[in-house]
C-alpha positions in Angstrom: -9.4 -49.3 -35.4 -8.5 -49.2 -39.0 -4.7 -49.2 -39.7 -3.5 -48.5 -43.4 -0.1 -50.2 -44.4 1.6 -49.3 -47.5 4.6 -51.7 -48.5 7.7 -50.1 -49.5 10.7 -51.3 -51.7 14.4 -51.3 -50.2 15.2 -50.2 -47.0 13.5 -46.7 -46.1 15.4 -44.7 -43.2 13.3 -41.7 -43.3 9.6 -40.8 -44.3 9.0 -37.0 -45.0 5.9 -35.4 -45.9 6.1 -32.7 -48.3 2.9 -30.0 -47.5 3.8 -28.1 -50.7 2.8 -31.3 -53.4 0.8 -33.4 -50.3 3.9 -36.0 -51.5 5.2 -38.6 -49.3 9.1 -38.6 -50.0 10.5 -42.3 -49.1 14.4 -41.9 -48.4 16.5 -45.0 -49.2 20.3 -45.3 -49.2 20.6 -43.9 -53.1 16.9 -43.1 -54.2 13.9 -40.9 -53.1 10.7 -42.1 -54.0 7.6 -40.3 -54.2 4.2 -41.4 -53.1 0.8 -40.0 -52.7 -0.6 -40.7 -49.4 -2.7 -43.3 -50.6 0.4 -45.2 -51.7 0.6 -44.5 -55.3 4.3 -44.1 -56.6 4.7 -40.7 -58.4 8.4 -40.4 -58.9 12.0 -42.1 -58.1 15.0 -39.6 -57.7 18.2 -41.0 -57.9 20.6 -39.1 -55.6 23.9 -38.6 -57.8 26.2 -38.4 -56.5 25.7 -39.5 -52.7 25.7 -36.4 -50.2 28.4 -36.2 -48.1 27.9 -38.0 -44.6 24.2 -39.1 -45.8 21.7 -39.8 -44.3 22.6 -37.3 -41.7 20.2 -34.4 -43.5 17.1 -33.1 -43.0 14.8 -32.4 -46.3 13.2 -29.1 -47.0 11.1 -27.3 -49.6 12.3 -24.0 -51.0 12.9 -22.3 -54.3 10.5 -24.9 -56.2 12.8 -27.9 -55.6 13.7 -30.6 -52.9 16.8 -29.8 -50.9 18.9 -31.6 -48.4 20.6 -29.7 -45.5 23.3 -31.3 -43.2 22.3 -31.8 -39.7 25.6 -30.8 -38.6 25.4 -27.7 -40.7 26.8 -26.0 -43.7 26.0 -28.3 -46.4 23.3 -28.0 -48.6 22.2 -29.9 -52.1 19.6 -29.5 -54.2 17.4 -32.4 -55.8 16.3 -32.4 -59.1 15.4 -35.3 -61.5 18.6 -37.7 -61.2 21.1 -34.9 -60.3 22.2 -33.9 -56.8 24.0 -30.8 -56.6 25.8 -29.4 -53.8 24.8 -25.3 -54.2 26.4 -24.2 -51.0 29.7 -22.3 -50.4 30.1 -23.0 -47.0 31.7 -26.0 -45.1 30.7 -28.8 -42.7 31.4 -26.8 -39.5 29.5 -29.2 -37.0 27.9 -26.4 -34.8 24.3 -27.2 -35.6 23.4 -30.7 -34.4 19.8 -31.1 -33.3 19.2 -27.5 -34.8 15.8 -26.8 -35.8 15.2 -26.4 -39.4 12.4 -24.9 -40.8 11.2 -22.6 -44.4 9.4 -19.2 -43.8 8.8 -17.3 -46.9 10.6 -19.4 -49.2 13.7 -19.3 -47.4 15.7 -22.1 -45.3 16.2 -21.5 -41.7 18.1 -23.1 -38.7 17.7 -22.3 -35.1 20.0 -23.0 -32.0 21.7 -26.5 -32.5 24.9 -27.6 -30.8 28.5 -28.2 -31.6 32.1 -27.3 -29.8 30.9 -27.3 -26.3 28.4 -24.6 -27.0 24.6 -24.2 -27.8 23.3 -21.7 -29.9 20.6 -19.1 -29.8 20.2 -17.3 -33.1 19.0 -18.0 -36.4 20.8 -18.9 -39.4 19.2 -18.5 -43.1 20.5 -19.8 -46.4 21.1 -17.1 -48.9 20.3 -18.1 -52.5 21.9 -15.2 -54.0 25.7 -15.8 -52.1 24.8 -19.4 -51.4 26.1 -18.8 -48.2 24.8 -19.2 -44.5 23.8 -15.8 -42.9 23.4 -14.9 -39.4 19.6 -13.4 -39.2 19.7 -10.3 -36.9 17.1 -9.6 -34.3 16.0 -6.7 -32.7 15.2 -5.7 -29.0 17.2 -6.9 -25.9 15.7 -10.3 -24.8 17.4 -13.2 -26.1 16.3 -17.0 -25.2 18.8 -18.8 -23.3 21.5 -21.0 -25.2 19.9 -24.5 -25.4 19.4 -27.3 -28.0 17.0 -30.1 -28.9 14.0 -28.1 -27.7 10.5 -28.5 -29.1 9.9 -25.6 -31.5 6.9 -24.7 -34.3 6.4 -22.3 -36.7 3.0 -20.5 -36.9 2.5 -18.0 -39.3 5.0 -15.3 -38.5 5.4 -16.9 -35.2 8.6 -19.3 -34.3 7.8 -20.9 -30.8 10.6 -22.5 -28.7 9.8 -24.7 -25.9 12.6 -26.1 -23.4 15.5 -27.5 -24.8 18.9 -28.9 -22.7 21.6 -26.4 -21.8 25.3 -26.8 -21.9 27.4 -27.0 -18.9 29.7 -24.5 -19.2 32.4 -26.1 -16.4 32.5 -29.3 -18.8 31.1 -28.4 -22.1 28.7 -31.0 -21.9 24.9 -31.7 -21.5 23.6 -29.4 -18.8 19.9 -29.2 -17.3 16.5 -29.1 -18.9 15.2 -25.9 -19.4 11.7 -24.9 -18.8 11.4 -21.7 -20.3 9.0 -20.5 -23.6 10.0 -17.9 -26.5 8.5 -16.7 -29.2 10.0 -14.9 -31.8 8.2 -12.5 -34.2 9.4 -12.6 -37.7 7.4 -9.0 -38.0 9.3 -7.2 -36.1 12.4 -9.5 -35.4 12.0 -9.4 -31.6 12.2 -12.1 -29.2 9.6 -12.3 -26.2 9.6 -14.7 -23.3 6.3 -16.3 -22.8 7.0 -17.7 -19.1 7.9 -21.3 -17.7 6.1 -24.3 -18.6 5.0 -26.8 -15.6 5.7 -29.6 -17.5 8.5 -31.5 -18.9 8.1 -33.1 -22.2 12.0 -33.4 -23.5 11.4 -37.6 -23.7 8.5 -37.1 -25.4 8.4 -36.8 -29.5 7.0 -34.0 -30.8 4.9 -33.7 -34.1 3.2 -30.9 -36.0 -0.6 -31.2 -36.2 -2.1 -28.0 -37.9 -1.1 -25.4 -35.4 -0.5 -27.4 -32.7 2.1 -29.7 -31.4 1.3 -33.2 -30.4 3.8 -35.2 -27.9 3.9 -39.1 -28.0 5.1 -40.8 -25.1 5.8 -44.4 -24.2 3.9 -46.7 -21.8 7.2 -46.8 -19.8 8.3 -43.2 -20.1 7.0 -40.6 -17.3 6.6 -37.8 -19.8 3.0 -37.3 -20.8 1.0 -37.5 -23.9 -0.6 -34.3 -24.8 -1.5 -31.9 -27.5 0.2 -28.3 -27.3 -1.4 -25.5 -28.4 1.1 -22.4 -28.0 -0.9 -19.4 -29.8 -3.9 -20.0 -26.8 -1.4 -21.1 -23.9 -3.0 -24.7 -23.6 -2.0 -28.0 -22.9 -4.3 -31.1 -23.6 -3.4 -34.3 -21.5 -4.5 -37.6 -22.7 -4.4 -41.4 -21.7 -1.5 -43.4 -23.2 -2.4 -46.0 -25.5 -0.8 -48.8 -27.5 -0.3 -46.9 -30.7 0.4 -43.5 -29.2 3.2 -45.1 -26.8 4.8 -46.8 -29.7 5.5 -44.0 -32.0 8.6 -42.3 -31.7 11.4 -40.1 -33.6 12.5 -43.5 -35.4 9.1 -43.6 -36.9 9.1 -40.1 -38.4 5.5 -39.4 -37.6 3.6 -36.6 -39.4 -0.2 -35.4 -40.1 -2.5 -34.8 -42.7 -5.5 -33.6 -41.1 -6.5 -35.9 -38.1 -4.6 -39.1 -39.7 -1.3 -39.8 -38.6 1.5 -41.5 -40.7 4.5 -42.9 -39.1 6.9 -45.7 -40.7 7.2 -49.0 -39.0 8.9 -52.3 -40.1 9.8 -50.5 -43.5 5.7 -49.8 -43.9 4.0 -46.6 -43.9 0.9 -47.0 -41.1 -1.8 -44.8 -40.7 -4.2 -44.0 -37.8 -6.9 -41.7 -37.0 -6.2 -38.9 -34.1 -9.2 -39.2 -31.4 -10.4 -42.7 -32.7 -7.3 -44.7 -32.7 -5.2 -43.2 -30.5 -5.2 -40.3 -28.2 -9.0 -40.8 -27.7 -9.6 -40.2 -23.7 -8.5 -36.8 -22.7 -7.8 -36.4 -19.0 -7.3 -32.4 -18.3 -6.6 -29.2 -19.8 -4.5 -26.5 -18.1 -2.3 -23.6 -18.9 1.1 -24.3 -20.6 2.8 -21.8 -19.3 2.0 -18.6 -16.7 2.8 -15.7 -19.2 5.2 -13.1 -17.9 2.6 -10.1 -18.8 0.0 -11.9 -17.0 2.5 -12.8 -14.1 3.7 -9.0 -14.0 0.2 -7.9 -13.9 -0.7 -10.4 -11.3 2.5 -9.3 -9.1 1.3 -5.3 -9.3 -2.2 -6.3 -8.4 -0.8 -8.3 -5.3 1.8 -5.5 -4.5 -1.1 -2.8 -4.8 -3.2 -5.3 -2.6 -0.2 -5.6 0.0 0.1 -1.8 -0.1 -3.5 -1.3 0.6 -3.6 -3.6 3.4 -0.9 -1.9 5.2 -2.1 1.5 4.5 -5.5 0.6 6.0 -3.9 -1.3 8.9 -1.9 2.0 9.7 -4.8 4.0 9.8 -6.8 1.6 11.8 -3.9 1.5 14.3 -3.6 5.0 14.5 -7.1 5.9 14.6 -7.7 3.2 17.5 -4.5 5.4 19.1 -6.5 8.4 18.5 -9.3 6.8 20.0 -8.1 5.2 23.2 -7.3 7.1 26.3 -4.0 8.9 26.1 -1.6 10.3 28.8 -0.8 13.9 27.9 0.8 16.8 29.7 -2.1 17.6 32.7 -4.2 14.9 31.9 -5.7 12.4 29.4 -7.1 13.0 26.2 -9.9 10.4 24.6 -11.7 10.8 21.8 -10.8 14.5 21.2 -11.9 15.4 25.0 -9.3 16.3 27.5 -9.7 15.4 30.9 -7.6 17.3 33.5 -5.9 15.4 36.6 -4.6 17.0 39.5 -0.8 16.9 39.9 -0.8 14.1 42.5 -3.2 12.0 40.0 -0.9 12.6 37.2 2.1 11.9 39.1 0.7 8.5 40.3 -0.2 7.4 36.6 3.1 8.7 35.1 4.8 6.6 38.0 2.6 3.3 37.1 3.1 4.1 33.3 6.9 4.0 33.3 7.5 1.6 36.2 4.5 -1.2 35.1 3.9 -1.3 39.2 4.7 0.4 42.3 4.2 -0.7 45.8 2.2 1.3 48.5 5.5 3.4 49.8 6.8 3.9 46.3 3.4 6.2 45.4 3.3 7.8 48.7 6.8 9.0 48.3 6.0 10.3 44.6 2.8 12.4 46.3 4.0 12.9 49.8 3.8 16.5 51.3 6.2 17.3 53.9 3.5 19.7 56.0 0.8 16.6 56.2 1.3 13.4 58.0 1.7 9.9 57.1 -2.3 9.4 57.2 -3.1 12.6 55.5 -0.7 11.6 52.7 -2.2 7.9 52.6 -5.7 9.2 52.3 -4.4 11.8 49.5 -3.0 8.9 47.4 -5.9 6.8 47.8 -8.6 9.3 46.9 -6.5 10.2 44.1 -6.1 6.7 42.9 -10.5 6.5 43.4 -10.7 9.9 41.2 -8.7 8.1 38.4 -10.4 4.9 38.7 -14.0 6.4 38.3 -12.8 8.5 35.5 -11.5 5.9 33.6 -14.5 3.5 34.6 -16.6 6.6 32.7 -14.5 7.0 29.7 -12.9 3.4 29.1 -15.7 1.1 31.0 -12.9 -0.1 33.5 -10.6 1.2 36.3 -7.4 2.1 35.5 -5.0 1.5 38.6 -5.5 -2.3 40.2 -3.9 -2.9 43.8 -3.0 -6.6 44.8 -1.2 -8.0 47.8 2.8 -8.7 47.3 3.2 -12.2 47.0 6.3 -12.5 49.7 4.7 -10.1 51.8 1.0 -9.9 52.3 1.2 -6.6 54.3 2.7 -4.7 51.3 0.3 -3.4 48.5 1.5 -3.6 44.7 -0.5 -1.1 42.4 0.0 -1.5 38.4 -2.3 -0.1 35.3 -4.7 -2.3 33.8 -3.2 -3.3 30.5 -4.2 -2.0 26.9 -6.5 1.1 28.2 -4.2 4.1 28.3 -1.7 4.7 25.7 
């Protein structure tokens, strides 16, 4: 492992890498020193005067110069040579604490932030003509939730927002952690809800590495060490290591290619990604389940459910049509009608409606006053035998079953064989 260390003069409270001139800016109390990545001093700028409430500012490069924008919102200073000139016509409104600041098309933007018991879900930009902060209008109907301090990243014309902290509307203070992912397209000025992340990274330190976002996490923290790729919807996890676990927001980390630079003990250290830290990848998975895929999968699932229900309905109806069915005058099975004599139909309908009947009840159902008891009993027995002969041919089983009554063995109970006739 090779660590590169550059000694700094004075007390440095922040370092910032300017991708426009590839120089590192060291912010001291009253000076800004610029150096190359190799440590060669290029220039020294005096803060004259020192901005109000300094050093609560975030640097930005636009309009061909270094600027300092107040973290609390409103104030903007332009740094040139040994002159610090406030250029805004605004005021310290203190409504954009922990807002995301970035430069797009040479324009300074701020998104979100917190102040006066509310979080923001809109963009403001600094208008160089009016020297005022303006509201950046959007199109469409979708808007992200009001959260602040969530990881963000600008990639070309797309601005990604991952999670953030909501505000409890009852208390006006910090609420729950949001897990939604949103992207804003500067081309059509529309927001899109990408979905929800399955991982909580709000305790990790995000650092931009090209078009990816690397998250540092301490050994004692439950948050993972990971590399996030928003455009490709991937997150790669890594085993924690000593260097990666020691880097946090206070170290002001930044990347140049695969080389990490971070401030520690008033010195600038560097280490190589994949060699000195984040050496062992563990697993890779989706960062979020995107809403379009979710809608597609739900649509497919709903279609499958409907098809299954229809198929079950068709099968049940088909089986019903194929099964023997009691109809007026007889039994229909698989399109064929089998006629029953009146006494046979009377017996089947009685047992179908009452589930079971005694010998006396069946005799009463078909008895003829002109016949004797024995003659009526023989008619009943013959009718049951004819029915069972027919159903054995049609369904493979006799339809009517007889058994002795449990309380009176002299009495016979008749019932239908289950699941034969509809």
